[in-house]
C-alpha positions as CSV (number, residue, x, y, z in Angstrom):
1,M,-128.4,96.4,132.8
2,N,-126.2,98.2,135.3
3,N,-127.8,98.0,138.7
4,R,-125.2,100.1,140.6
5,K,-126.2,103.6,141.3
6,K,-124.0,106.4,140.1
7,V,-122.3,108.1,143.1
8,P,-122.5,111.9,142.8
9,M,-119.0,113.4,143.0
10,R,-118.0,116.9,144.1
11,K,-114.7,118.7,144.4
12,C,-113.5,120.0,147.8
13,V,-112.7,123.7,147.3
14,A,-109.8,123.5,149.9
15,T,-108.0,120.4,148.9
16,G,-109.1,120.1,145.2
17,E,-109.9,116.4,145.4
18,M,-113.0,114.8,144.0
19,R,-115.0,112.8,146.6
20,P,-118.5,111.3,146.9
21,K,-121.0,114.1,147.8
22,K,-121.8,112.3,151.1
23,E,-118.2,112.8,152.3
24,L,-118.4,116.6,151.9
25,V,-120.3,119.3,153.6
26,R,-121.9,122.2,151.6
27,I,-121.6,125.8,152.5
28,V,-124.1,128.0,150.8
29,R,-124.6,131.7,150.2
30,S,-128.2,132.8,149.8
31,K,-129.3,135.6,147.4
32,E,-129.4,137.9,150.5
33,G,-125.7,137.2,151.0
34,E,-126.2,135.0,154.1
35,V,-123.7,132.2,154.5
36,S,-124.8,128.9,156.2
37,V,-123.8,125.3,156.5
38,D,-126.2,123.2,154.4
39,L,-126.5,119.8,155.9
40,T,-129.2,118.7,153.4
41,G,-127.3,119.8,150.3
42,K,-130.5,121.2,148.9
43,K,-130.6,124.9,150.0
44,S,-130.8,127.3,147.1
45,G,-127.9,129.6,146.5
46,R,-124.3,129.5,145.5
47,G,-122.6,126.5,147.1
48,A,-119.1,125.3,147.8
49,Y,-118.1,121.8,149.1
50,L,-115.6,121.1,151.8
51,S,-114.2,117.7,153.0
52,K,-115.4,116.7,156.4
53,E,-111.8,116.9,157.7
54,E,-110.3,119.4,160.2
55,E,-107.3,119.9,157.9
56,A,-109.6,120.9,155.0
57,V,-111.5,123.5,157.1
58,M,-108.3,125.0,158.5
59,L,-106.8,125.2,155.0
60,A,-109.9,126.9,153.6
61,K,-109.8,129.4,156.5
62,K,-106.1,130.1,156.1
63,K,-106.3,130.5,152.3
64,N,-109.7,132.3,152.4
65,V,-111.0,129.8,149.9
66,L,-114.7,130.0,150.9
67,A,-114.7,133.8,150.8
68,N,-113.3,133.7,147.2
69,H,-115.7,131.0,146.1
70,L,-118.8,132.4,147.6
71,E,-117.8,136.0,146.9
72,V,-118.7,137.1,150.4
73,K,-116.9,137.6,153.8
74,I,-117.0,134.4,155.9
75,E,-117.7,134.8,159.6
76,E,-115.6,133.0,162.1
77,S,-118.7,131.2,163.4
78,I,-119.1,129.3,160.1
79,Y,-115.6,127.7,160.6
80,D,-116.5,127.0,164.2
81,E,-119.7,125.3,163.1
82,L,-117.9,123.2,160.5
83,L,-115.2,122.1,163.1
84,E,-118.0,121.2,165.5
85,L,-119.8,119.2,162.9
86,I,-116.6,117.2,162.1
87,E,-116.0,116.6,165.8
88,K,-119.6,115.2,166.2
89,E,-119.2,112.8,163.2
90,K,-115.9,111.4,164.7
91,R,-117.8,110.1,167.8
């Protein structure tokens, strides 16, 4: 039998590369249209994954990738929160 667990893979919406789910952060839009950073990966709603890299966040912001994916306007605070999260994980 194969004892190794299957690693769930997700695609970064900014860079387009497939990565293990743990290396990505999920941004979710609820039914009410609220956008939030989903650290658990379990919130209900439309989700999009981003690499936990500053470059990926800046690229998503520049190209408006999250807004297109989630079909809602993304507030500046969401990008700030993502950059803060990445900064914390570096330490």
